[in-house]
C-alpha positions in Angstrom: 0.0 -0.1 0.0 1.4 3.4 -1.0 -0.7 5.5 1.4 -1.3 8.5 -0.7 -4.9 8.8 0.2 -6.7 10.2 3.3 -10.2 10.1 4.6 -13.1 7.6 4.7 -16.5 8.6 3.0 -14.9 11.9 1.8 -11.5 10.7 0.7 -8.6 12.4 -1.4 -5.3 11.1 -3.0 -2.7 13.5 -3.9 -0.2 12.9 -6.8 2.9 14.5 -8.3 6.5 15.6 -7.5 8.1 19.2 -6.7 9.9 19.3 -9.9 7.5 17.2 -12.1 5.3 18.7 -14.7 2.4 19.0 -12.3 0.8 18.1 -9.0 -2.8 17.5 -8.0 -5.5 15.8 -6.2 -8.4 13.5 -6.8 -11.2 13.9 -4.5 -13.9 11.1 -4.1 -17.2 11.2 -1.9 -18.2 14.7 -2.5 -22.0 15.0 -2.6 -23.6 16.1 -5.9 -25.3 19.5 -6.5 -22.9 21.8 -4.6 -22.1 24.8 -6.1 -18.2 24.7 -7.1 -15.6 26.3 -9.3 -11.9 27.0 -9.7 -12.9 30.5 -8.1 -13.7 28.6 -4.9 -10.3 27.0 -4.7 -7.8 29.9 -5.9 -8.2 32.1 -2.9 -6.8 29.3 -0.6 -3.9 28.4 -3.0 -3.1 32.0 -3.2 -2.6 31.9 0.6 -0.2 29.1 0.5 1.7 30.2 -2.7 5.3 30.5 -2.7 7.1 33.9 -3.3 4.7 36.2 -1.7 7.1 37.8 0.6 10.9 37.6 1.5 9.8 35.3 4.3 9.0 32.5 2.1 10.7 30.5 -0.8 11.3 32.7 -3.7 10.1 30.0 -6.1 7.6 31.8 -8.4 4.7 29.5 -8.7 1.0 30.9 -9.9 -0.6 27.8 -8.6 -3.3 28.1 -10.9 -5.7 25.1 -10.4 -7.6 23.4 -13.2 -10.7 21.1 -12.5 -10.5 18.3 -14.9 -13.7 16.3 -13.7 -16.5 16.1 -11.2 -18.2 19.3 -11.7 -20.3 20.3 -14.7 -22.2 23.8 -15.2 -20.8 24.9 -11.8 -22.3 22.0 -9.6 -20.5 18.8 -8.2 -21.7 15.8 -10.0 -20.8 13.3 -7.1 -18.1 11.6 -9.2 -14.4 12.0 -8.5 -13.1 15.6 -8.8 -9.7 15.7 -10.4 -7.6 19.0 -9.7 -4.4 19.8 -11.5 -1.8 22.6 -10.5 1.1 23.0 -13.2 4.8 23.3 -12.0 6.2 26.2 -14.0 9.4 27.5 -11.9 11.6 24.3 -11.2 15.3 24.8 -11.0 16.3 21.1 -10.8 20.0 21.9 -11.2 20.0 23.4 -7.5 19.8 19.9 -6.3 22.8 18.2 -7.8 24.5 18.0 -4.4 21.4 16.5 -2.9 21.5 13.7 -5.3 24.9 12.6 -4.0 24.5 13.3 -0.4 21.7 13.4 2.3 20.4 16.4 3.9 20.1 15.8 7.6 16.7 16.2 8.9 14.9 15.8 5.6 13.6 12.6 4.0 16.6 11.9 1.6 18.1 9.0 3.6 14.8 7.5 4.6 13.4 7.5 1.1 16.6 5.9 -0.2 16.2 3.2 2.5 12.7 2.4 1.7 12.6 2.6 -2.1 16.2 2.1 -3.2 15.6 5.1 -5.5 14.6 8.7 -5.0 13.8 11.9 -6.7 16.2 14.4 -5.5 14.8 17.5 -7.1 13.4 19.6 -4.5 12.8 16.4 -2.6 10.4 15.0 -5.0 7.4 13.5 -3.4 8.6 14.6 0.2 8.6 18.1 -0.8 6.1 20.6 0.9 5.2 21.5 -2.7 2.9 18.7 -2.5 0.8 20.4 0.2 -0.6 22.6 -2.5 -2.6 19.8 -3.6 -4.0 19.5 -0.1 -5.1 22.8 -0.1 -7.1 22.6 -3.5 -8.7 19.3 -2.0 -9.4 21.4 1.4 -11.3 23.9 -0.9 -13.7 21.1 -1.9 -14.1 20.1 1.6 -15.2 23.5 2.7 -17.9 23.5 0.2 -19.3 20.2 2.2 -19.3 22.1 5.5 -20.3 25.7 4.7 -21.5 26.0 8.4 -18.0 25.7 9.7 -15.3 28.6 9.9 -11.8 27.5 10.0 -9.0 29.8 10.8 -5.2 29.0 11.4 -2.6 31.2 12.5 1.0 31.3 14.0 1.1 31.7 17.8 4.9 31.2 18.1 7.9 31.5 15.8 11.5 30.7 16.8 10.4 30.3 20.5 8.7 33.9 20.6 4.9 33.4 21.3 2.2 35.8 20.7 0.2 37.6 23.7 -3.2 36.1 23.6 -4.6 39.3 25.1 -3.6 41.0 21.9 -5.4 38.7 19.7 -6.9 40.4 16.5 -8.7 38.1 14.0 -8.3 40.9 11.4 -4.5 41.3 11.9 -4.1 37.6 10.4 -4.6 38.8 7.1 -2.6 41.9 7.4 1.0 40.5 7.8 2.9 37.8 6.2 3.1 35.4 9.2 -0.6 34.8 9.6 -0.1 36.2 13.1 -3.2 37.6 15.2 -0.7 39.8 17.4 0.8 42.8 15.4 3.5 43.4 17.8 4.7 39.7 17.8 4.5 40.0 13.7 6.9 43.0 14.0 9.3 41.1 16.1 9.3 37.9 14.1 10.2 40.1 10.9 13.4 41.2 12.6 14.0 37.6 14.0 13.3 35.6 10.7 15.1 38.0 8.7 18.3 37.6 10.6 17.9 33.8 10.4 17.4 34.1 6.6 20.4 36.0 6.1 22.4 33.9 8.3 21.5 30.9 6.1 19.6 29.4 8.9 15.8 28.6 9.8 13.2 28.6 12.5 10.4 26.6 13.8 6.9 27.6 14.5 3.8 26.7 16.2 0.5 27.0 14.4 -3.1 27.0 16.0 -6.2 26.3 14.2 -9.8 27.0 15.3 -13.0 25.6 13.8 -16.2 27.3 15.0 -19.7 26.0 14.0 -19.0 22.4 14.3 -22.1 20.9 16.0 -22.1 18.5 18.7 -22.0 14.8 17.6 -19.4 14.4 14.8 -16.8 11.8 15.3 -16.9 8.2 16.7 -15.5 6.7 19.9 -12.5 4.7 20.3 -11.1 4.0 16.8 -12.3 6.9 14.8 -12.2 9.7 17.4 -12.4 13.2 16.0 -9.3 14.3 17.7 -7.4 11.4 16.6 -8.3 12.1 13.0 -7.3 15.8 13.4 -4.1 14.7 15.1 -3.4 12.2 12.2 -4.3 14.8 9.4 -2.0 17.4 11.1 0.8 15.2 11.8 0.9 14.3 8.0 1.9 17.8 6.9 5.5 18.3 6.3 7.9 19.1 9.2 5.3 18.7 11.9 6.7 17.0 14.9 3.8 17.6 17.5 0.1 18.0 17.6 -2.2 19.0 20.6 -5.9 19.3 21.0 -7.2 21.7 23.3 -4.8 22.3 26.4 -2.8 19.4 24.9 0.3 18.8 27.1 -0.7 21.5 29.3 -3.6 19.5 30.6 -1.2 17.0 32.3 -0.2 19.9 34.7 -3.8 20.8 35.6 -5.8 19.4 38.6 -9.0 17.5 37.6 -11.1 20.4 38.9 -9.2 23.0 36.8 -9.3 21.0 33.8 -13.0 20.3 33.7 -15.3 22.0 31.0 -17.8 23.2 33.3 -21.4 23.5 31.9 -24.5 25.5 32.9 -28.0 25.7 31.2 -28.1 27.8 28.3 -30.8 29.1 26.1 -29.9 26.7 23.1 -28.3 24.1 25.2 -25.4 23.7 27.6 -23.2 26.8 28.0 -19.6 25.8 28.6 -17.6 27.8 30.8 -14.2 26.4 29.3 -12.9 24.5 26.6 -9.8 22.7 27.8 -10.7 19.6 25.8 -10.5 21.6 22.5 -14.3 20.9 21.5 -14.2 17.1 21.8 -15.0 14.6 24.5 -14.7 10.8 24.0 -13.7 11.4 20.5 -16.9 13.5 19.7 -17.4 17.0 19.1 -19.2 19.1 21.9 -20.2 22.0 19.8 -17.6 24.2 21.1 -14.8 25.4 19.0 -12.2 22.8 17.8 -8.8 23.7 18.9 -5.7 22.2 17.4 -2.2 23.2 17.4 1.0 21.8 15.6 4.7 22.2 16.2 6.9 22.6 13.0 10.6 21.9 13.1 13.2 24.5 11.5 13.6 24.0 7.8 15.9 21.2 7.1 17.3 22.7 3.7 19.6 25.4 4.8 22.8 27.2 3.5 24.6 26.6 6.8 27.1 23.6 6.2 26.0 20.4 8.3 27.7 17.2 8.6 26.2 14.2 6.5 27.3 11.1 4.5 26.9 10.5 0.9 25.1 7.5 -0.8 28.3 5.5 -0.5 28.6 6.1 3.3 31.3 8.8 3.0 31.5 11.6 5.6 31.0 14.9 3.9 29.2 18.3 4.6 26.3 19.6 2.7 25.0 23.1 1.9 21.6 23.0 0.3 21.2 25.4 -2.5 18.0 26.5 -3.9 15.0 28.6 -2.8 13.5 27.5 0.6 11.3 28.8 3.4 13.3 30.0 6.3 10.1 29.1 8.3 8.1 26.5 6.9 5.3 27.3 9.6 4.2 30.3 7.9 2.8 28.5 4.7 1.8 25.5 6.8 -1.2 27.8 8.2 -3.4 27.5 5.1 -2.3 23.8 4.7 -3.5 23.1 8.4 -6.8 24.9 7.5 -7.1 22.4 4.5 -6.5 19.3 6.5 -8.9 20.2 9.4 -11.6 21.0 6.6 -10.9 17.6 5.1 -11.4 15.7 8.5 -14.4 17.6 9.3 -16.2 17.2 6.0 -15.4 13.5 6.2 -16.8 13.5 9.9 -20.0 15.2 8.8 -20.8 12.7 6.1 -20.0 9.8 8.4 -22.2 11.1 10.9 -25.0 11.7 8.5 -24.4 8.1 7.2 -24.9 6.6 10.8 -27.5 8.9 12.3 -29.3 10.2 9.4 -28.9 13.8 10.3 
């Protein structure tokens, strides 16, 4: 099994490599009759698109998506939706050294050991270029869950966290970091610029909130909503940790402090806290879904690092080419897409089981 697909009733498969002619996705299980076009995909791809600021890779990709199937006269048909994004700005010559030696922290060595052969051009299939396909598929998922608003933003970069008391949703779209704290964004600009000029990179933490999810989505035990969200986010390039709600912080609380206390409300229970991140027993509670993921620093850097070549000889490597000094920035729209894909699948599975 190649494991290039994700989901159950709402399922998608991505294809393509970083320096191939194109990348794309096939989405299966989308209900028929939904209004949908390329214009519903493009704004999300534009958020993830490279080259939009000096803080992202300078690879210039327009990321124009084409719908090849599954949509007719502006409506989904219920058949597989095929999406294609052409690659137009590959510079494969930048990766001649990568073909001979492994980049520490990257997938080069692991791919070689598994397959005995790999595409070194930009990392091939392991490149974060593949995540554009997920963002395109996520746009289809959003059409299935119009009642849900999904918002991802950086809450920490290079160890410097935002001040939640300064959280401004509108600020997320006003700076290149998807940061809700203007003061933190200004600090990050200086910090990341210094790392970029030094040939280094920084890690980040991205938080995603989904509001409008009703109570009842998800299934207990082996298809918990939180486990599906964790798997979806953990599958994003460079992610090394995922938290739901308070996450690891819950381990430092007492039971009475961690309880999501309830009182009667006009339209059902009124929750006084959301330590669990909108889930209980693997099922949504109707509160906002809150997920965080931690991304390591970009492995492709200009600073020389020790490694070995394919023959096992010691060498140093400097990764040429165009790379994000912090992959967490463009991971924000990718996280939104993966959360949307999980929630669309959960909605359809709940409908199939309960008839709602």
